[in-house]
N, C-alpha and C positions, 0 to 999 in steps of 0.2 A: 287474193290480190289480183287485179286485172293485168292483162299482158301489157297494157300501156303504162301501168304503175310500176312495172318492174324495171330496174336498172339493167342496162345491158352489161354483161360480163366483159371485162377487159381481157383481152388475150395478150399475154406478155410474150415478147419474142424470146427465143432461146438465147441464154447467156453464153458468151464465149468463156474460155478457160480463164482469161485474165479477169473477166467480170466477177467470177465467184471466188477465185483464189485469193485475191487481195483482201476482200472482207474477212475471209477465213483466217488469214495471217494476222489481221488486226485483232480479231476476237481472241486468237491464241495469245497474243502479246498482252491484251487486257487481262486475260485469265492469269498469266504469270505475274502481272503487276498486283492483281488482287490477292494472290496467294502470298506474295512477298509482303504486302501490306498487313495481312492478317498475322504473319509471323512477327512483324515489327510491333504490332499492337500487343501481342502476347508478351513481348519482351519489355516494352516501354509503358504498358498500361493502356486501358481502353479510352477511346475518345467519346463514345456514346453507346447506347444500349445495343444488346444483341450482337456485339462484335466479339464477345468472349464465349467460348463453348466450355462445357463442363471439364473437358480434358485439359484445358489451359488454366483453370482456376487455381490449381494447387501451386503452379509456378508463380502466378501473380500474387497469391497469398504470401509466399516467401518474400517476394520483393517488397510488398507493402508492409509486411510485418517488421522489416528491418529499417523502416524509415526512422529518422532521428526523433526521439522523444526524450528531451532532457528532463522534463518533469511531466508526469501524468497527475492531474488533479482529480481526485474522486470527490465530486460534489454530491452530498447525500440528499439533495433536493429540498432541504429545509428552507431554502430561499423562497419557496412557494407558501411558507407558513410564517410570515414575519411576526414579530411581537407588536408591531404597530402597522397601521394600514399604509399602503403605498399611495402617494398622491397621484403620481403618474404611473399607472399600473404596469405597463410593459417596460417602459424606460427604467423605472426604479427596480424592477425585478431583475433585469439584466445587469444593472449597475451594482446590485447588492454583492455579487460574487464574480462577475465576469469581466466587465469593461476595464476594471482596474488591472487586469492581468495582461492587457494588450501590450505587446512588446516585451513581455517578461520571458522567462525560460519555460513557461508552460506551453508545451506544444500540443497537448492532448487533454481533453476533458472527458471523464467517465461520469455520466449523469444518471443518478438513481432516481426513480420515481416511486419506489415502493414504500408504503407505510407498514405493511406486513404482507404476508403471502396472499396474493390475489387482490390486493388493495393498492391502487396507483393514483398518481397525480396526472397521468395522461389519459386521454380518451381511449376507452377500450370496450369491445363487445364480448370479450372472452373472460374478462375479470370485472372488477368493480372500480369505478372512479371515486375517489375520496372527495365528497362534496359538502362535508360538514363546514358551515361558514365560520363559526368562532368556536374554538375549543381551548381547553386548559392544558398546559404542559409546563412542568417544572414550577408549578404554582402561579404561572402567569398566563394571561389570555394571548392566544395566537390567532391571527386572522388568515384564514385560508382563502387565497386569491384564486384557487382553481375554479370555483363556480363562476366567477366573473370572467376568467379567461375563456372558459368553455362557452359562455354567452357571447363572447366576441369571435367565436369560431376557431379558437386556438387553445393551447395548453402549454405547460412549462417545457415539456420535451420538444414540442415544435418550435417554440421560441428559442430554446437553447441550440437546436440544430441550425436554425436560420442565422443566429448570431455567430456561431462558430464558422459557418460558411462565409459570412461577411468578413470576419477577422482572420480567416485562414487558419483556424484551429481545428484539429482532428476531433471528432465527436463519436463517443461510444455510448450506447445505452447500457447501464449497469443494472443487472437483476440480482437482488439479494435472494439467495436460494432458500433461506429459511429464517427470515428476520423474526425474532421473538421478543422485540421490545414490548409487545402486548402481554408478555408474561410477567412484566415487571410492575412498575408503580400503578396506582389506581388510575392515574390520568391516561397512561398509555393503554392500559387494558380497556378503559372505557371507550376511547375514541379510535384506537388503531386496530382493535380486534375486528377482523374483516367479515363482511357478510358471507364470504366463501367458507370461512371456518365455522361460522354460526350454522351454516347449512350442512356442513359435514364434520361434526364434532368427533365422530368415530375415527376420523383419519388423523387425529392429533396424538401426540406422545402421551398426553395426560389431561388433567383438568386442574382447576384451582384447588380442588379438594384432594386430588390424587396426583401429586407431583412426582415426576421421575427422579431417579438418582442423579442424573446429569442433564444440564441444559434446561431450557425453558419448557414448561408444560405445553405451551401453545405451538410447539414445533410440529410441522406436518411430517408424515411418515412416507418416505420415498419408496417403501416396499409396496405401496398401494398404486395400482395402475392409474387411478383417477388423479393422483398427485403428479405422476410422471406426464400424463397427457395434458394436464393444466399447464405445466411448465413449458412443454413444447408449444402449445398454442399461444402462450404469452410471448414467447420469442418469435414465433412465426408472424404474429400480428404486427409487432414492432418492426421487424425486418421488411415487411410489405408496405407499411403505412408511413414510415419515417425514413428520411434519407441519411441514415447513420452510416458511419464508416466501419462500425463493428459493434459487437455486443460482448459484454463481460458477464460471465457466470461467477458471481461472488460467493464462494463457498466459505468465506470467513464471517459472514453475517447471516446466520450464526452457524458454527460448525458442528451441527448435530442433524442427522438426516434419517436415521432409522430408529424406530420406537424400541426395538430390542436392545440396541446399543445404549439408548438413554436409560434403560432399566438394568444395565449392567451385564447384558448378554453379549458375547463376542460376535463380531461381524462374521457373516458367512460369505462364501464365494458367490452364492446365488444373489445376495444383496449387492455385492460388488458388481456383478454382471448387470444387474438392473440399472445401476447408475451409469455404467459405461454405455449401455444400450441407449440411454436417454441422451447422453452427450453425443453419441454417434448419430442419432436422429437429428439433433439440432445442427450438427456439422453438415449433414447431407442437405437439410433444408436451407441452411445459409448459403451453401454452394449453389443450389438451384436458384435462389433469389439473386445471387450474384450474377448469374447468367442474364436474368431479366433486366437487371440494373446496369449491366455492362461494366461492373467493377466489383472487386472482391469485398465481401463482408467478413471481416476478421472475427475470430473468436479468441477472447482473452479469458483466463481464469485467475482468480486469486484464491490461494489455498495456504494452509499451514506449511511451515518450512521443514517438514520431515516426511519422507516417504512412508516410514513406519506409522507415524501418527495419522497421516492421510489414509492409509490402508485401513487402520483400525476404526476409523469413523465412516468408512464406506467409499473412499475415493481411491481408485486404482490408477494413480497418477502415472506410474511407469508405463502402464498399458496405453493410456491416452497419448502419451508422448510417442511411444513406439508406433502407434497407428496413425500419427499425424493429425489427431483430432483438434488440437489447439494450436494457435499461432503465437500467442504471447503468454508468458508465465510471470505472475507476480506472487511473491511469497511475503508473509509477515502479517502480524496482527498486533493486538495489545499483549501478545506473548511471543517470545522468540525461543526456538528450540535448538537451532543449529547455527553455525557461523554463516555469514552471507556467502562465502565462497562455495559452500555446499550447494546452494541454490543456483548460483551462477554456473558452476560446472555441470549441474544436472541439465539445465536448459540448453546450454551450448552443446552438450553431447548429442542432443537431438536437433540442433540447428535452429533454435528459436531464441529470441531475446528474453532477457530476464530483468525484472524490475524489483527493487527493494522497497517494500512498503514501510513507511514511517508513519505510525498510527498514533503516536503520542503515548506517554507513560501513564499508567494508573497506579504506580507505586505509591503507597501511603506511608506516612511517618513525617517527623519533623527533623530537619537537619540545619543546625546553626540558624535558628529563628526563621527559616523558610521551609514550607512544605516540600517534601522530596519531589512531588510531582511538578512543582514550579521549577526546581532546578533541572529536572530531566526534560521539561517542556520549554526550556529557555531557548533563545536564539543560539547561544553558544553550544548547547547540547545538540540541537538539530544539525548544526554544522558538523559537529563531531560525528554524529550518526551517519550523515550523508557521506562524509569523507571516508569512514570505515567501509561503507557499502561500495563506493566507487573504487576504493583500493582493492576490494575483494573481487572485482571483475564484473559487476552488474552493468547493465546497459542504460540505466536511467533510474530516476527516483520517483516513487509513487507516493503521493501525500493523501492520507486518509484522516478525516476529522481535523485537518490542519486549519481550516477556515475559522474554527472556534478560538484558536489561540492567536492566529496571525491574520489580519485583514488583508484584502487585496493590495493595499499600499505597502505592505511589509517588504523590506529589502530582501528577505529570504526567497521570495518568488523569483528574484533576479540572481540568486546566488547558488542555491542548492543543486541546480542542474549542471554545474560545471565546476570541477575541482579547482580550476585556475582562478575563478572569481572568488573562491573561499580561501585561497592560499594564505593571505596575510590577514585574515579576519580571525578574531578571537574564537576559541573553541573550548569545549569541555568534553572529555572522554571518560566514560564510566566503564569499570570492569563489568558491571551488570546493569545495563541501561533499563531493562524492563523487569528486573528481579525475577521472581517466580512467575509473574504474569498471571493471566487467567486462562490457563489451558485445561481447566477442569471439566472438559466434556467427555472425559474417559476416566475409568478407574486408574489410580496411581499415575496421574498425568505428569507429575514431576519426574517420573522415571524416563520420560522421553527427552528431557533437556540434556543437551551435550555442551552446555556452556556453564561457566562459573556462575553461581548465584550468591551474590553478596549485596543485600539491599535492606533498607529499613523494614520492609515487610517480610524479609527472609534473611535474618542475620546469620553470619557464619561464626561458629564458636571454635576457638583455637585453644587447645589445652596447653598446660605448662610443658615445655620441652618439645612441643609439636611445631610443625611449619606447614604452610600452604603455598602452593604455586598458583598464581592468579594471572592468566594471560590478558592482555589488553591490546586491541588493535589501534595503531596510530595511522591515520589516513594520509599523512603528509610527510614530506621530507623537509625538515626545518631548515636545512642548509639552502634549499631552493629559495625560501623567503629571504635569507640573508643575501643572496645574489641580487635581490630586488631592493636592497637597502633597508631591510627590516631586521631587527633583533628580537629574539623570543625570550620571554620570561615564563619559565615552566615551573609549576607548583604541583606537588603531590599532596593530596589531602586524604587522610584516613579517618573516618568517623569510628571511634572505638570506645567501648564502654568497659569499665572495670580495670582500666589501665592507670595505675597511680604514677608510673614513671616512664617517660618516653624511652629511656635506655633499656627498659625491659623488652621492648619490641625491636627486633632487628629486621630492617627492611632493605632488600636489595632490588635493584632494577637492572635487568640484563647483566647481572653479575657485579654491578657497581653498588657499593654500600652507600645508602643515603644517611647523611650525618646532620647534626645540628637541628634535630627535629624540635619543633616548638609545640607543646601541648597546651592548647587553648580550650579549656573546658573539656569537651569530648572530641575535639578535632586535633589530630596530630598532623602538623604541616611541615613539609620539607621543600626547600629550593632544590630544583633538579638541574644539573648541568645538561644543556640541550644535546651535547654530543653523546650522552648516555642513550639517547633514543634513536630509533630507526623506523623507517616506514614499514608498515606491516606489523607482525606480531612482536610485542614486547612482553616480558614476563617479570611480574613481581614475585619475590620470594619473601614471605612474611613468617617470621619465627618468633615465638614467645618464650623468653628466657628470664623468668622472674627470680630464679633461685640465686641467693647470695647477693641480690641487689640492695645495697644499703640506701637508706633514705637520703644520706648526705650526697649521694651521687646524682640525685634527681632534683633538678631545679626547674621552676617555671619561668616564664618571661619576667624580666625585671629582677632576676636573682632570687625570687621568693622560694623559700624552702618548702618542699612538700612535707606535711606533718608526718612524724614517725607513726607507725601503725597504719599507714595508708594502704590502699589496695594493691600495692605493687607486688605482693606475694600471693595474690589469689590464684586458685587452681586453674582458671581459664579466663579468657577475655572474649568479647563479642565484637566482630567487625560488622558494621552496619553500612559502610560504603567505602569504596576506594576509587579515586578519580584523579585525572590529570587535567590541569587547567593550562592552556597555552595562550598567552597574551602577547601580541606583537606590538613593537614600538618602531616608529619610523625614525631612522637616523638622518638628521639634517645638520650639515655643517659641524659635525662632531658632537652635536647635542642630541638628546633623545627626547622625542615628543610622544607621550603616551597616547595610543589610539583608544578612544573611549567607545564604549558600547552604547548604542542609541536605543536599544529595545531589549526586551526580555529581562531575565533575572540572572545575576551573577553572584556566585558565592565569593565573599571577601576572604581570599586566602593569604593576604599579606599580613 
């Protein structure tokens, strides 16, 4: 550059003390303000990206973990595979299960995109996207809209995230840790068996020809590093590519993780350490992504409700809680092993919220002309289950597979998340809501149950001269409803076989003898004085005393004599169900107007 082209350097005069001291003071004040603002952000939550550092994430996670979630709805993602085509692709997809919930008690949606391990309805570069256009399920054609959405540059998870943001609903991605629907029916095996599993058959628990003792043959083996790495990459990709509030590791779909355990070999400490190491990696990754996004990505887990059962299938839950690896605990499946209070106390011990999963009952059998599953999946039964969970100290209700029984317009979406809204609604409480359940992922699975089991698929036999104590949790204080002008009609119903005379069965409730029982076929019915009941645990004492019972002492409704030689003197009886029905009536001007049930199934106990 020529001399003429160069700019002359400006020579600045020497600054006085005042000239440099004032800017220095201003910079200092700005620094203090910036430090104070950073601390405020860590306390109140981030405003934008990169304002949160790793050291502040754990505190933010605690704050976000305890936000109010009256109802968490686990949407299994089948709205992407309707039985008929959507006319308006995006609008009808969201309307199928989401827009009807606006304004309800559903504060959070956990959205699953998994068909089976490595097979998803969202766009992925580390797994496979399910792009089969039309497939058969349950004997009917289903229309997969995922290819159409991908063609539009979107997918079900992206649409769900955008909709939840619009309606201010919290959104988690739910990863089924070992979904084995593809082990089942021919339809599922044909369409849901993932390319990943086809590529690595040696990483599965078995095969169609060589099925393990427990669980589905198509389960992946978490003892294999390739499986662990795949799960980590699935989680990392979604955390980076989708604006989720958290991710759920769903260990209940399905709860079998190690090939050795599936074949009857006891879990080893090395296998427990492998699963813990994986969860630890996911936790560290989620925290790192949280820093980039400027807000925490929470980790929720859904697990069986017993520390011992979890341990024996490969989940070291106590260790995870102790290390602070998870933010939200959900327990429960289509089997229940422990009282709800057990789970609530466990999570609260480590300072995290606990949610009770109501997954519907699979109890089989007929009860008074209705399938037992209908009774247990009725609106009244769901209220009873939710009230039991709330009374036990949980922090919210988690609904799984609920959309199949109750559509988005069901009043239960507006009720189950608040005990007060259910206070004067009709309810049914079962001694054994889920019966023996489907806990058969381990040898002697029934040995883990610490609840009474009395159900059509697992009846309880009571011998002559014997008695049974059967606890039942009541989630409400009936006297509270009376303060609101409601009266309660309480019925006890016992489904019993081989009982010829109602007087041969002595039934007490909290020490009060129930009298004037009416035997209607196999249903023994009692009116219960509401004051006999209390909120919390109530106990039935059921004793069978057939000896010396004369047939003339036993009458049926209408005074009909039970024939001599009836089964009133058999050596034992079978209890198939014990339940309480609570029906409320509004008192108006001295009259009583019966509140009718608008949905679900109710047993006629009158």
